[in-house]
N, C-alpha and C positions, 0 to 999 in steps of 0.2 A: 296640484289638484284643487279644484274649486270646492270650498266648504259648502255643506248642505244648505246652510242658512243663506248663503249668497245665491245659490241656485234658486231657492224659493223666492228671494227678493226680486231677482230678475224675471222669473216666470210670471210674476204679478204685474210687471211693467211692459207696456208697449211703447216703443219709440216710434212716433208718428212722423215727425219732420223737424229737422234742425234742433230746436230745444223743447219741442212739445212731446210730453209723455202722458200716458194714461195708466193709472194704477187701478187694478181691479181687486177690491177687498171683498169681504163677505157682506154682500148687499150694499156695497158702497163703491161708487165710481168717482175717481178724483183725477182731474187734469192739472198739469203744470204747463202753462201757456196753451195757446190754441191754434197757432198757425198750422194749417193742414188738417185740422180736425174734421173738416167736411169730407175728407177722403175716406174716413173710417169712423163715422159718427156713432157714438154710443152716448145716450143721455147722461149728463153729469149731475152728481150730487154736490160736488164742490169743485170750483175752478180757482187755481192760484195763478195770477198774472204777475210776471216779474217787472215788466216795463212797457212803455207805450209804443215802441217801434213795431212796424207792421208785421215783422217776422216773428212776433211774439203775441201781439194783440191785434187780431183781425175781427172786426165786428160781424162779418158774414160767417166766418168759421165759428165764432162764439154762438151765433144764433142757431147753428145747426145742432149744438149739443146742450144748449141751455133750456131748462124747463122753468115754469113759473116759480118753483120752489128751490131752484139751484142757488147756492150761495157762491158769490164771487168775492174773492179776496184780492185786492189790488192796491198798488201805490195810489196816492191821492189824486194825481192828475188823470190816471185811468179811471178811478172810481167816480170822478166827477162827470165822466161821459156816460155813466150807466145809471139805470134805475133798478128798483127791485131790491132783493136781498144782497146788499153789497157791504163789505167791510173794508174800509180804507186803512192802509197801514203805512208806516215809515220804518226805516231800518232800526233794529234794536228793540222790537216789540215782541211780546208773546201773542199768539193768536190761537183761536179755537173756532172751528167751523164744522158743524155736523159730527162732532166727536173727534175730528182730526186736530191734533194739537201740534204746535211747533213754534218757531220763532222766525222773525225776519232778520236777515243779515245784509250788510251793505253790498252794493254792486255798482261800481263806477270805475272810471279810468284814472290811472295815475301816470301812465307812460305819456310823455309830453306830446307826441304826435297823434295821440288818440284822445286828448283831453276833451275835445268838443263833441265826441260821439256819445259818451255816457257821463255827463258832468255829475259830480257829487251832489250839487245843490238840487238836482232833480228828485232826489229821495227814492231812487229805484232800488229794487231789492233782489236778493236771492232768498231761498227758504230752506230751513232745516225742519223736516216734517217727520213726525212719528206715524208711519204707515204700517199698520199691522204689527206694532211692537218693534219695528226696525227703523232706525233713524236714517233718513235720506237727505242729503244736501244737494240742492239744485242751484247752480251758481247764477243763473241768469247771465247777462252780459257784463263781464267784469275783467279787471286786471287782478294780478296777485296782490291783494291788499294785506298789509301786516295784520289787521284785525281778523282776517279770515283764518289765520293760522291757529286760532283758538277753537275752531269748530271741531266737534267730535261727532262723527257720523259713521254708520256702518257702510253706507254707499255714498260715493261722491260723483255727481253727474255734472261734468265741467266742460266749459267752452274751450275749444282748442283751435279755432279757425284762423286766428292770427289777425294781422293788420288788414284793414285799418280800424277794426272794431273791438277785438277781444284778445285774450291771451293766445300766444303761440304755444306749440306743444311743450317746449321746455319750461315756459312760465307756468303752464298748467300742471306739469309734472312736479315742479318745485312746490306748488300749493298742495297737491295731494300727498306728497311726502310729509309735509307738515301736519296734515290732518290724519294721515295714516289710517284710512278706512280699510275695511275687509275687501272692498272692490272699488275700483274707479272706472267710470264709463265716460268716454269722450262724446261731445256733441258740438253743434254749431260749426259744421263743416259740410261741404257738398252742395251748398246752395249759393248765397251771395258771396261767401268767401270760403277758401279751404277746399281740400279734396280728401278722399280716403287716405291719402299719404299722410295727412296730418294726424289721423288716428293712429296709424302705425308708428309714426315718430313719437307720439305721446306715450304709447305702450312701451317703447324701448326706453324712453327717458324716465318713466315713472318707476322702473324697477328699483326696489323689490316690491312695491305696491302692486298687487294683482290688478290687471286691466282686462275688461271684457269689452269687445267691440261689437255693438249691436247692429242689426240690419233694420233700417227704417221702413215703415209702411209705404211712404212716398219715395219713389226712386230719386237718387241723386241727380241734380242738374249739372254739377261739376264733378267729373271723375278723374281728371288729370290736368 
């Protein structure tokens, strides 16, 4: 049985595409990444970008939801491409934007054949954000890093698409078992890599951590 607080957490979130989420607070709209945002654009108060790859940071999608007073939080290489209200971050920092508090966590590859996809030296990030009093971990693109085992969050939204970019289902399951959230939600499958089968495999491997598989706004390009 899904706990009431988990139901409320997920009801406030819309999974748009791949790793892009929108959170609807009381008078506050927050995005994590922006790819696909043009498909269901709601003006943003705060946007958190994990890294520079097109399937997370797309300038056209960003333009569809960004207002003059929107605050964008992003790694330094992404922030350098933007003007306006921008907060540049690196891993291991605390952050606050429009009352949304949280911290940045590392996001990079350590599996040898993925090392060139998300190098540690790029300074790309995941986020642990307090959204409505509930802690949400958004992994960005990463492998299962030892330092991520220390995260404590109510919800873990993790990449499961596998090679050649991110964690495969078993790797992601091992991470969420270490974090032990109230619910884990898979993402980063169904487009450049992975299929819905990745989500099902993750759900099985993550047991006893409860897993909820969401339906994205933008239909999958890869279904099998």
